[in-house]
C-alpha positions in Angstrom: 14.7 0.5 14.9 12.5 2.8 12.8 10.5 0.2 10.9 7.5 0.7 8.5 5.3 -1.7 6.7 4.3 -2.2 3.1 0.7 -3.3 3.0 -1.6 -4.5 0.2 -4.7 -6.6 0.0 -7.0 -8.2 -2.6 -10.6 -9.4 -2.2 -12.8 -11.7 -4.2 -16.5 -11.4 -3.8 -18.5 -14.5 -3.5 -19.9 -15.5 -6.9 -22.9 -13.4 -7.9 -22.6 -11.1 -4.9 -22.0 -7.3 -5.5 -20.6 -6.6 -2.1 -17.7 -8.4 -0.3 -18.3 -9.7 3.2 -14.7 -9.1 4.2 -13.2 -5.7 5.1 -9.6 -4.5 5.5 -8.6 -1.3 7.4 -5.1 0.1 7.5 -4.4 2.7 10.2 -1.4 4.8 11.2 -0.9 6.0 14.8 1.9 8.2 16.0 4.0 5.1 16.9 2.6 2.2 14.9 1.0 0.8 11.8 -2.1 -1.4 12.2 -3.8 -3.8 9.8 -7.3 -5.1 10.5 -9.1 -7.8 8.5 -12.7 -8.5 9.5 -14.9 -11.3 8.0 -18.6 -10.9 8.4 -20.6 -14.2 8.6 -22.3 -15.2 5.4 -22.1 -13.1 2.3 -23.6 -10.1 0.6 -25.0 -7.0 2.2 -25.4 -8.4 5.8 -21.8 -9.8 5.8 -20.5 -6.5 4.4 -22.2 -4.5 7.1 -21.0 -6.8 9.9 -17.4 -6.7 8.7 -17.4 -3.0 8.2 -18.9 -2.4 11.6 -16.3 -4.6 13.2 -13.4 -3.0 11.4 -14.7 0.5 12.1 -15.2 -0.1 15.8 -11.6 -1.5 16.1 -10.2 1.3 13.9 -12.0 4.1 15.7 -10.9 3.0 19.1 -7.3 2.5 18.0 -7.2 5.8 16.3 -8.4 7.5 19.5 -5.6 5.9 21.5 -7.5 3.0 23.1 -5.3 0.1 24.1 -5.5 -2.8 21.6 -6.5 -5.1 24.4 -9.5 -2.8 25.2 -10.5 -2.8 21.6 -10.5 -6.6 21.4 -12.6 -6.9 24.5 -15.1 -4.4 23.3 -15.6 -6.1 19.9 -15.6 -9.6 21.3 -18.2 -8.7 23.9 -20.3 -6.7 21.4 -20.6 -9.2 18.6 -23.5 -11.6 18.9 -23.2 -15.4 18.5 -25.1 -17.1 15.7 -27.7 -19.3 17.3 -27.4 -21.9 14.5 -23.7 -22.0 13.9 -22.6 -21.1 17.4 -19.9 -18.7 16.2 -19.5 -15.0 16.2 -21.2 -13.0 13.4 -17.9 -11.5 12.5 -14.3 -12.6 13.0 -11.2 -10.5 12.8 -7.4 -10.4 12.8 -5.3 -7.5 13.9 -1.6 -6.9 13.3 0.0 -3.9 15.0 3.7 -3.2 14.3 5.3 -0.4 16.3 8.0 1.8 14.8 10.3 0.4 17.6 9.9 -3.1 16.1 7.6 -4.5 18.8 4.5 -6.2 17.4 1.2 -7.6 18.5 -0.9 -10.1 16.6 -4.6 -10.8 17.6 -6.8 -13.4 16.0 -10.5 -14.1 16.6 -11.8 -17.1 14.7 -9.9 -16.2 11.5 -7.4 -18.6 9.9 -4.0 -18.2 11.5 -1.6 -15.6 10.0 1.1 -16.9 7.7 4.4 -15.6 9.1 7.5 -15.8 7.0 11.0 -14.9 8.2 14.4 -15.5 6.6 12.8 -17.7 3.9 11.0 -20.0 6.4 7.5 -20.4 7.8 7.4 -19.4 11.5 5.1 -21.4 13.8 4.5 -18.6 16.4 3.6 -19.6 19.9 0.4 -17.7 20.5 -1.4 -17.5 23.9 -5.1 -18.0 24.2 -7.4 -16.1 26.5 -11.1 -16.2 26.9 -13.2 -13.1 26.8 -17.0 -13.5 27.3 -16.7 -17.1 26.3 -14.8 -16.2 23.1 -11.2 -17.5 22.5 -8.7 -14.8 21.4 -5.3 -15.8 20.1 -2.5 -13.3 21.0 1.2 -13.2 20.1 3.7 -10.5 21.1 7.0 -10.4 19.4 9.7 -8.3 17.7 9.8 -8.0 13.9 12.8 -8.1 11.6 13.3 -6.4 8.3 11.7 -8.3 5.4 9.4 -10.3 7.8 6.2 -11.1 5.8 2.7 -11.6 7.2 -0.5 -12.7 5.4 -3.8 -12.2 7.2 -6.7 -14.0 5.5 -10.4 -14.8 5.6 -11.6 -18.4 5.6 -12.5 -18.2 1.9 -8.8 -18.6 1.2 -8.3 -22.0 2.8 -11.6 -23.3 1.4 -10.7 -22.4 -2.2 -11.2 -25.3 -4.5 -13.3 -27.3 -2.0 -15.4 -29.9 -3.8 -14.2 -28.8 -7.2 -10.5 -28.8 -8.2 -9.5 -30.0 -4.7 -11.1 -32.4 -2.3 -13.7 -31.3 0.3 -11.1 -29.8 2.5 -10.1 -27.1 -0.1 -6.7 -25.5 -0.3 -6.0 -25.9 3.4 -3.9 -23.6 5.5 -0.7 -25.7 5.2 -0.9 -25.8 1.4 -1.6 -22.1 1.2 1.3 -21.3 3.5 3.7 -23.3 1.4 2.5 -21.6 -1.7 3.0 -18.2 0.0 6.5 -19.2 0.9 7.2 -20.1 -2.7 5.8 -16.8 -3.9 8.0 -14.8 -1.5 11.0 -16.2 -3.2 9.8 -14.4 -6.4 8.8 -11.1 -4.9 9.0 -9.1 -1.7 6.4 -6.6 -2.9 3.2 -6.7 -0.7 1.0 -5.7 -3.7 2.5 -8.3 -6.0 2.3 -11.0 -3.4 -1.4 -10.1 -2.7 -2.1 -10.4 -6.5 -0.4 -13.8 -6.7 -2.3 -15.3 -3.8 -5.6 -13.8 -4.8 -5.2 -15.1 -8.4 -4.4 -18.6 -7.0 -7.6 -18.5 -5.0 -9.6 -17.4 -8.1 -8.2 -20.2 -10.2 -9.0 -22.8 -7.5 -12.5 -21.5 -7.3 -12.6 -21.7 -11.2 -13.4 -18.0 -11.3 -16.6 -18.5 -9.2 -15.6 -18.0 -5.6 -17.8 -20.0 -3.2 -17.1 -17.5 -0.4 -15.7 -14.0 0.1 -12.0 -14.4 -0.1 -9.4 -11.8 1.2 -5.7 -11.8 1.7 -3.9 -8.9 3.4 -0.1 -8.8 3.1 2.1 -6.8 5.4 5.9 -6.7 4.9 8.3 -5.1 7.3 10.5 -2.5 5.6 12.8 0.4 6.6 11.7 4.0 6.1 12.0 4.9 2.4 12.0 8.5 1.4 11.4 9.8 -2.1 12.0 13.5 -2.9 10.5 15.0 -6.1 11.5 18.4 -7.4 9.1 19.8 -10.0 8.7 23.3 -11.3 11.1 26.3 -11.2 10.9 28.7 -8.2 9.1 32.0 -8.8 12.4 33.8 -8.4 15.6 32.6 -10.2 17.7 33.6 -7.2 16.0 30.9 -5.2 17.2 28.1 -7.5 20.3 27.4 -5.5 18.5 27.4 -2.1 15.9 25.0 -3.4 18.5 22.7 -4.9 20.5 22.8 -1.7 17.5 21.8 0.4 16.5 19.1 -2.2 19.9 17.5 -2.4 20.5 17.5 1.4 17.2 15.8 2.2 17.5 12.1 2.9 16.2 9.7 0.3 16.0 9.1 -3.4 15.9 12.1 -5.8 13.5 12.6 -8.7 13.5 15.7 -11.0 10.3 16.2 -13.0 10.2 18.7 -15.8 12.6 20.0 -18.4 13.0 23.4 -16.8 13.5 21.8 -13.4 16.1 19.5 -14.9 18.0 22.4 -16.4 18.0 24.1 -13.0 19.3 21.0 -11.3 22.0 20.5 -13.9 23.1 24.1 -13.8 23.3 24.3 -10.0 24.9 21.0 -9.6 27.3 21.6 -12.4 26.3 18.4 -14.2 25.3 17.5 -17.7 21.8 16.4 -18.8 21.9 13.3 -21.0 18.6 12.5 -22.8 17.8 8.8 -23.2 16.5 7.6 -26.5 13.4 5.6 -26.0 11.1 4.2 -28.6 9.4 1.5 -26.5 6.8 4.0 -25.0 6.0 6.6 -27.7 3.2 8.1 -25.6 5.5 8.9 -22.7 8.3 11.6 -23.2 11.8 10.2 -22.9 13.7 10.2 -19.6 17.1 11.8 -19.0 19.9 11.4 -16.5 21.9 13.8 -14.3 24.7 12.5 -12.2 23.5 12.3 -8.5 19.8 12.2 -9.4 17.9 8.9 -9.3 15.3 9.7 -11.9 14.8 12.6 -14.4 11.6 12.8 -16.3 9.5 15.3 -18.4 6.9 17.1 -16.3 3.2 17.5 -16.9 2.6 14.6 -19.3 4.7 12.1 -17.3 3.2 13.2 -14.0 -0.3 12.8 -15.4 0.4 9.3 -16.8 2.1 8.2 -13.5 -1.0 9.5 -11.6 -3.2 7.3 -13.7 -1.3 4.2 -12.5 -1.3 5.3 -8.9 -5.0 5.9 -9.0 -5.6 2.5 -10.5 -3.6 1.1 -7.6 -5.6 3.0 -5.0 -8.9 1.8 -6.6 -7.6 -1.8 -6.1 -7.4 -2.2 -9.9 -4.0 -3.9 -9.8 -3.4 -7.4 -11.3 -0.8 -9.1 -13.4 -1.4 -6.8 -16.4 -1.1 -3.8 -14.1 2.4 -4.9 -13.0 3.5 -5.5 -16.6 2.7 -1.8 -17.2 4.3 -0.8 -13.9 7.5 -2.6 -15.0 7.7 -0.7 -18.3 10.9 1.2 -18.9 9.5 4.7 -19.2 9.3 7.8 -16.9 5.7 7.4 -15.8 6.0 3.7 -14.9 9.3 4.1 -13.1 7.9 7.0 -11.1 4.8 5.1 -10.2 6.7 2.0 -9.3 9.1 4.1 -7.1 6.1 5.5 -5.2 4.2 2.2 -4.9 7.1 -0.1 -3.9 10.0 2.0 -2.6 8.4 4.8 -0.7 7.0 5.3 2.8 7.5 9.1 2.9 7.2 11.6 0.0 8.7 15.1 0.0 7.6 17.4 -2.9 9.7 20.4 -3.7 7.4 22.6 -5.8 8.4 25.7 -7.7 5.6 28.3 -8.3 6.7 29.9 -11.5 4.5 29.3 -14.6 6.3 27.4 -17.3 7.0 29.9 -20.2 6.1 27.1 -22.7 2.5 27.1 -21.3 2.1 30.7 -20.5 -0.2 31.6 -23.3 -2.2 28.5 -23.3 -5.2 27.1 -21.3 -2.7 25.5 -18.9 -2.1 28.9 -17.4 -5.0 29.1 -14.9 -5.3 29.9 -11.2 -3.4 26.8 -10.3 -1.2 25.7 -13.2 -1.5 22.2 -14.6 1.6 21.3 -12.6 0.1 22.6 -9.4 -3.1 20.7 -10.0 -1.2 17.5 -10.7 0.8 18.0 -7.5 -2.4 18.3 -5.5 -3.7 15.1 -7.0 -0.4 13.4 -6.3 -0.5 14.5 -2.6 -4.1 13.1 -2.2 -3.3 9.9 -4.0 -0.1 9.3 -2.1 -1.9 9.9 1.2 -4.6 7.4 0.2 -1.7 4.9 -0.4 -0.7 5.4 3.2 2.4 7.6 2.5 3.5 10.4 4.7 3.5 13.5 2.4 5.1 16.9 2.8 4.9 19.7 0.2 7.5 22.4 0.2 7.0 25.7 -1.7 10.5 27.1 -1.0 10.3 28.0 2.7 6.6 27.3 3.0 5.6 23.8 4.1 2.1 22.2 3.9 1.5 18.9 5.5 
């Protein structure tokens, strides 16, 4: 089946707390993607430590190849029970989706996952088993493209309790219906996470009464993006690089004026520059038949990187997506990498741009090389699989 997942999450700290008592971990194994959401009891430092400990135990065991069942047993048997509240000090949800399409959902005292398929809420028939007196919900199933899952901490379903809403708060049913409504507007995991988190914040009147986290996972197919930037050190390598670039599966992006000239010459196509006055601080884009996106190089890459780093730092909200939707090269490249990419291939030339040769940009690693290295690190932090190809040399 060859599926991947698009994952994003947003957290709200309890009002006047500096640390969040919820923790999300996203892991990749050789054959699966795993999302873990842990909720430490209470709030502040203690809750943060408990949630982090829980997610790290689960994450470490899974990364080392332990069976998910063993991980669940280890954490369930390790976590103490609060003597007053008679519940575990930390709760958790785990969603594991294999590349084959098989999936495994585990829930321990967290609100149930919202599962949406084909525009409908799915009431999944989980099984319950008891480990050391603790009830674990399990559900094994096969995913479909565009399936959407929302894991959450209990701060979500109690949003608005005693204030905008009655004492029950938002409730799971109301939250699930709102999620379903939102999925009709967007399939992007990050946009959906922002919409749900914003709804919680408004219900809490911007003063959350509890740590509140939503983690969204959407099933997607592999999506490959290929970026060619910078001319090869030897002009005779132009055709070989373009052959490899054009014959690699996925969308094609050419970054840089010299790179665009090489692509047009080798492909026998014309470069058409697009007039753009809407974003004066971003150089205009161009078009080449057969290429999905053609941009200027250093300036556009730098501005695109700023957007990607904001995303990695969890600094995305409605205003961020307004900027991401702007019709300029930097925004379109960032949007492509955030929302339409699971694997990134970079085809990087090693020649120094003649336009920069006598300037401060010509240092050990040119500005372009430096930006490429930053792009690699940032894309990997976003969970993308990245390969960099310097002609015949490949770094992973």
